[in-house]
C-alpha positions as CSV (number, residue, x, y, z in Angstrom):
1,M,0.0,0.0,0.0
2,T,1.2,3.5,-0.8
3,A,0.2,6.6,1.1
4,L,-0.6,9.9,-0.7
5,D,0.6,13.0,1.0
6,T,-1.1,16.3,1.0
7,N,1.2,18.0,-1.5
8,I,0.5,15.2,-4.0
9,L,-3.3,15.4,-3.4
10,I,-3.3,19.1,-3.9
11,A,-1.2,18.9,-7.1
12,V,-3.6,16.3,-8.5
13,L,-6.8,18.1,-7.5
14,V,-5.7,21.6,-8.7
15,S,-5.3,21.5,-12.4
16,S,-3.5,24.9,-12.4
17,S,-0.8,23.6,-10.1
18,P,2.6,23.7,-11.8
19,K,3.1,20.1,-10.5
20,N,-0.2,18.8,-11.7
21,Q,1.1,16.8,-14.7
22,D,4.0,15.3,-12.7
23,A,1.6,14.3,-9.9
24,Q,-0.9,12.8,-12.4
25,R,1.8,10.8,-14.2
26,G,3.3,9.6,-10.9
27,L,-0.1,8.6,-9.7
28,Q,-0.8,6.6,-12.9
29,N,2.5,4.8,-12.5
30,L,1.8,3.6,-8.9
31,N,0.7,0.0,-9.2
32,D,-0.5,-0.3,-5.6
33,L,-3.4,0.2,-3.3
34,L,-3.6,3.8,-2.3
35,C,-4.3,5.3,1.1
36,T,-4.1,8.6,3.0
37,T,-4.7,9.6,6.6
38,P,-7.3,11.8,8.4
39,T,-4.6,14.4,8.9
40,N,-4.0,14.6,5.1
41,V,-7.8,14.9,4.5
42,G,-8.0,17.9,6.9
43,E,-4.9,19.5,5.3
44,V,-6.3,19.1,1.8
45,L,-9.7,20.7,2.7
46,R,-8.0,23.4,4.6
47,L,-5.8,24.3,1.6
48,L,-8.5,24.1,-1.0
49,T,-10.7,26.5,0.9
50,H,-7.9,28.9,2.1
51,P,-8.0,32.5,0.6
52,K,-4.3,33.0,1.4
53,V,-3.3,29.8,-0.5
54,F,-5.5,30.2,-3.6
55,E,-6.7,33.4,-5.2
56,K,-10.1,31.8,-5.8
57,P,-10.5,29.2,-3.0
58,L,-13.2,26.7,-3.2
59,K,-16.3,26.7,-1.1
60,L,-16.2,23.9,1.4
61,S,-19.0,21.9,-0.4
62,K,-17.1,22.1,-3.7
63,A,-13.8,21.1,-2.0
64,V,-15.5,18.1,-0.4
65,S,-17.2,17.1,-3.7
66,L,-13.9,17.4,-5.6
67,F,-12.0,15.4,-3.0
68,S,-14.7,12.8,-2.7
69,S,-14.8,12.2,-6.5
70,F,-11.0,11.8,-6.6
71,M,-11.0,9.4,-3.6
72,E,-13.8,7.3,-5.2
73,S,-12.3,7.2,-8.7
74,Y,-8.9,6.0,-7.4
75,G,-10.3,3.8,-4.6
76,V,-8.1,5.6,-2.0
77,L,-8.6,4.3,1.5
78,I,-8.6,6.7,4.5
79,L,-6.8,4.9,7.3
80,D,-8.1,4.9,10.9
81,E,-5.8,6.3,13.6
82,S,-5.7,5.8,17.3
83,T,-7.7,8.3,19.3
84,D,-4.6,8.7,21.5
85,W,-2.0,9.0,18.7
86,W,-0.2,11.8,20.5
87,I,1.0,9.4,23.2
88,N,3.1,7.5,20.6
89,L,4.9,10.8,19.6
90,V,7.2,10.0,22.6
91,D,8.3,6.7,20.9
92,I,8.9,8.5,17.6
93,E,11.0,11.2,19.3
94,K,13.4,8.5,20.5
95,E,14.4,8.1,16.8
96,I,13.8,11.7,15.7
97,Q,15.3,14.1,18.3
98,G,13.7,17.5,18.9
99,L,10.4,16.8,17.2
100,K,8.4,20.1,17.4
101,G,6.1,22.6,15.8
102,N,4.8,21.7,12.4
103,E,6.8,18.5,12.4
104,I,4.0,17.1,14.7
105,F,1.7,16.9,11.7
106,D,4.1,14.8,9.7
107,A,4.8,12.6,12.8
108,R,1.0,12.1,13.1
109,I,0.8,11.0,9.5
110,A,3.9,8.7,9.9
111,L,2.4,7.1,13.1
112,C,-0.9,6.4,11.3
113,L,0.9,4.8,8.4
114,Q,3.2,2.8,10.6
115,S,0.2,1.4,12.6
116,H,-1.2,0.1,9.3
117,G,2.1,-1.3,8.0
118,V,2.3,1.2,5.2
119,K,5.9,1.5,4.1
120,R,5.7,3.9,1.1
121,I,4.6,7.5,0.8
122,F,4.2,9.4,-2.4
123,T,5.3,13.0,-1.6
124,W,7.6,15.9,-2.4
125,D,8.1,16.4,1.3
126,S,11.7,15.4,2.2
127,D,10.9,15.6,5.9
128,F,9.5,12.1,5.7
129,R,13.1,10.8,5.2
130,K,13.3,11.2,9.1
131,Y,11.1,8.1,9.4
132,P,13.2,5.0,8.8
133,F,10.1,2.8,8.2
134,L,8.9,5.0,5.3
135,K,10.3,4.9,1.7
136,I,9.6,8.2,-0.2
137,L,8.3,7.9,-3.7
138,Q,8.5,11.2,-5.7
139,P,6.9,12.0,-9.1
């Protein structure tokens, strides 16, 4: 199973993105079950509707519809995460010293993927190299 990170999801969903074609081609070349996490879903909806990110942000209902259509057409699974995921941050910090700030969101994603045995993430975010159990795939 391969996880789709937020930056890939945004690039695929936003046709005007300079990385859209690379993300689309990369997605087509993945020959695997696809998944994402609840954190990624929240990030995608936040970005698609954010007026400081997009000149013409989507209304929430349009963003949800766009995202839902994509998820359905590619059969992307949204993985469940533990309701006390933050407790496991201490275990991750043993391997990744000084985990802080925005890194917590990537750690949350990594923990969710690890709990489901997902070993690959399709992303442009090199910060995921910190997690020895994840292999980064880039378009």
